[in-house]
N, C-alpha and C positions, 0 to 999 in steps of 0.2 A: 336698752334697743328697743323699741315700738316696734310692732308689724302696722299692717295694715288692713290687715282683714281679722272682720268684727262677723261675732255668730249676734244673730236677734231672731229673739222667740217670742211671740205674739201672742198674745194671751186673752182671751173677753170675760173675764169674772175677774174684781179686784181682792178678793176674799184670793181664789188659787196662787197672785199674781205678786200675793206677801205673805202665803208661805214659802212662795217657791225662790220669791226672792230669800229667805231665815235660813232655806235649805241650803241654793246654792251659796249661800257666804257661810252656811258652817260646814259644806265641804270644799273652804278656803278658795274660792274663786270672788275674784276683784272685777266688781259691776263697774262698767266705765259708766251708766247712766241707762234710765228706766224715764220709758216718755208713757204721760197719762195722758186722757182724755181732761179730769179731775183733781182736784189733793184728794190722793189715799191717803186717811188717817192710820198712822206708823209706821206708814215708808219712810221716814224719818230717819228712824228709831232704826228700822230693820236693816237701809243701808247704813249706817254706822253714822251716818252725818252730822255733828256738833250742831246745840243749838245756834238760833240763829240773836244777832245785836241786835236787830235791829229796835228792842223798846229800848235798851240804850239811849241810843241814838234816837228817839224819840223824844225820850223826856230832856235830853239837851237840843235837842231842837227845840222844843215847849221855852225851857230858861230862854232862847236867846228870843225866840216872840217876842217870851215875856219884858226882859229888859227892854229890846224895842218900840214896845209898844210903850213905857215908863218913862221910855227917852223922846221918846216923841210925841209923848199926852202934855208933860212937863216941857216945852220945848213949846209945841202949837198951844197949847191953853193956856200956859204960864205965866213964861217967857215973852214969846213973838207978839200972841195976838191977845190979849185978856180981854174978856168980855163981861158983863154983866149979861147975868142968863137969871132970868126969872126973879133977883132980885139979891142971885145969890153972886156975890165978888169971887175973882178967882186970886185971892193972897198965895194963895201957896198948896203945894202938892197937895197933900195929906186934908183939906179941907174937903178937897174939892175928891180926893179917892173916891169912895161910895158911886158918882156917879160918872165913875171911869173903869168902875168891874168889868162891865159889859165889855170897854175895847175888849181891854186887860186877857179875858177870856178868848175873845173874836181873832187875837193876836197871837195868843199860846196857838189856838187850834188850828190856825191856818202855817203859820211856820213848820209842827211837827207835821204835817199832813205831807204840805210842797216839801218842805226839804228829806220827808220820806218814800216818795215818789222817787222823788231824784236820789240818794242811794242806792233805792232797792235798782232802777233800770243802771245806772254808774256798775253797784257792784258785778248786776246780772249780763253785763255787759252787751244789754240793750236800747239800741242808741237808733235813728232812723235811716232808712233803707239798709237796714240790716238784715244779709240774707239769709231765712229760713235753714233752721237746721233739726228737720224733723225728716225722719227718716222715711216713716210710713206715713202717710196720707190719713190711715184709718184707727191711726192713735189719735186722731183730732174729733174723729162722733166715737165707736164705741168699744173701741182696742187697746191694750197693756204695751209695750213691748220693750225690752231688755237686752241690753247691748253689752256685750261681754269681748272683752280681744283673746284671740286667738293664739296661743303659741306654743304647737304643739301634743295640744289638748282637745283634738276635734271631734275624737270618736266619739268620747267618756260624757264629754261637756254634753255631745246635742246627745248624749241618753238621758243623763240627768235630766235635761231640760224636758225633753221627752216625757220622763217622768213623773216630773211636776204637774204639767198639765197647760204644757204647751199646745197648741193648735196649728200654729207650724213652725218652725223653725228653719235657717235660711243663711249660709256661711255670703257676707257679704264684702265688696274687697271697696275700700276706701282708697280717691285722693288729696295728697296732703296740696 
């Protein structure tokens, strides 16, 4: 059973935040979310988040782009509409492959980049007209926020957060 009460600790420095996250996790508290105005190096490891597989997907998407480029160029330039360009007839794909290299490279990059962006948005559940989930507008400017669910540990957790360098600690009721 999850409660709908959360404690929000606001920090004004990324190094203080990183130390606080390590301290909170060492005390066996589970951090639900951390909101930051910019990426904080090492925060993912401090939170215990496992590495992403987006690089593997980028390679797979690049391979798909390369295959599409091969098929597209073979069909267009060799089978469907062969042309004699500059005295070089198009008899086979292999004879003309050096001139196809730029197209193969660009299609590989195009597919990898665009499909990675789509994958990132779907994986992050970011789609058009999605309501913002940012609990404090200061985290888009210069503050950092840690959100922890409260389970009868309010007093000890508040003390721990204030000791860790939080400039503001507040209890929030969320409606589901």
